[in-house]
VMD Tcl script that draws the C-alpha trace (Angstrom):
set ca {
  {110.45 93.51 118.68}
  {108.34 96.42 119.99}
  {105.96 98.10 117.62}
  {106.91 101.54 116.30}
  {105.17 104.57 117.74}
  {101.88 105.48 116.07}
  {103.32 108.87 115.21}
  {106.26 107.45 113.31}
  {104.51 106.85 110.00}
  {101.20 106.65 108.18}
  {100.99 102.85 108.41}
  {101.27 102.84 112.20}
  {98.77 105.67 112.50}
  {96.10 103.89 110.45}
  {96.64 100.59 112.24}
  {93.97 101.74 114.73}
  {90.44 101.22 113.42}
  {88.99 104.38 114.98}
  {91.57 106.49 113.15}
  {90.60 104.78 109.90}
  {86.96 105.59 110.69}
  {87.88 109.24 111.19}
  {89.73 109.31 107.86}
  {86.78 107.77 106.04}
  {84.48 110.36 107.60}
  {86.82 113.20 106.62}
  {87.40 111.90 103.09}
  {84.37 113.68 101.64}
  {84.77 117.11 103.26}
  {86.13 119.20 106.10}
  {84.35 118.68 109.42}
  {84.31 120.30 112.86}
  {85.47 118.17 115.77}
  {81.96 118.06 117.23}
  {80.62 116.42 114.07}
  {83.33 113.75 114.22}
  {82.49 113.05 117.87}
  {78.78 112.78 117.08}
  {79.14 110.69 113.92}
  {81.51 108.14 115.42}
  {79.96 108.02 118.88}
  {83.30 108.48 120.61}
  {84.17 110.81 123.46}
  {85.66 114.16 122.55}
  {88.95 113.46 124.39}
  {89.34 110.20 122.45}
  {88.64 111.89 119.10}
  {91.12 114.64 119.95}
  {93.84 112.08 120.72}
  {93.21 110.25 117.45}
  {93.19 113.51 115.51}
  {96.52 114.48 117.07}
  {98.09 111.23 115.87}
  {96.65 111.73 112.39}
  {97.85 115.33 112.37}
  {101.34 114.36 113.57}
  {101.84 112.05 110.57}
  {100.26 114.56 108.20}
  {97.08 112.64 107.35}
  {94.80 115.46 108.48}
  {95.04 119.21 108.50}
  {93.49 121.50 111.06}
  {91.91 124.94 110.64}
  {90.54 127.24 113.33}
  {87.55 129.46 112.79}
  {86.68 131.45 115.88}
  {86.21 128.81 118.59}
  {85.63 125.89 116.25}
  {88.35 123.60 114.96}
  {87.89 121.97 111.56}
  {89.73 118.97 110.18}
  {90.17 117.75 106.64}
  {92.03 114.83 105.18}
  {95.35 115.39 103.45}
  {94.98 112.95 100.55}
  {98.61 113.28 99.47}
  {99.75 111.85 102.81}
  {97.80 108.63 102.19}
  {99.72 108.00 98.95}
  {102.27 105.62 100.56}
  {99.39 103.35 101.63}
  {97.81 103.52 98.18}
  {101.12 102.76 96.46}
  {101.78 99.84 98.79}
  {98.28 98.38 98.29}
  {98.63 98.77 94.52}
  {101.42 96.19 94.70}
  {98.72 93.59 95.30}
  {96.26 94.85 92.69}
  {97.26 92.22 90.15}
  {96.17 89.50 92.57}
  {92.75 91.10 93.02}
  {92.38 91.56 89.28}
  {93.39 87.94 88.71}
  {90.76 86.74 91.19}
  {88.08 88.88 89.54}
  {88.99 87.50 86.13}
  {88.66 83.95 87.48}
  {85.19 84.72 88.87}
  {84.17 86.29 85.55}
  {85.45 83.32 83.53}
  {83.68 80.85 85.82}
  {80.39 82.77 85.50}
  {80.72 82.91 81.70}
  {81.40 79.17 81.48}
  {78.39 78.46 83.66}
  {76.22 80.75 81.52}
  {77.37 79.09 78.26}
  {76.70 75.59 79.59}
  {73.03 76.38 80.22}
}
mol new
graphics top color blue
foreach p $ca { graphics top sphere $p radius 0.5 }
foreach p [lrange $ca 0 end-1] q [lrange $ca 1 end] { graphics top cylinder $p $q radius 0.2 }
display resetview
C-alpha cells in the first residue's frame, strides 16, 4: 500500500525528521526563514519545501514583513499527535513507577 501524501495530515508531515527539527526550532518563538536555514544547516530551497508541507497541514503559520517571511508554530494543529501519544502515557508512567520501586527497594536493602 503506498504511503499517503505528506500534505494529507499532520502525522505524515512530521514523519520527516527535518520537519520535526523545524517545528522544535519554531516552538519557542516566531523566526524568519533565514534563521531556520542557519540554525538547521539546510539549504534555503530545502527549508522552503519543508515549510510549505508544514504550512499545508496547518502546523506553521506564515507572516510577511516587508521582504522577510516569518514562521511560527500553530500549537493547536499538533493536538492530534499529542492526543494520540497520550494513549500510551500509562505505559510510560508504569515503567517509571517500576524504576522508582526498584530504586527504593535497593535503597532500603542497604
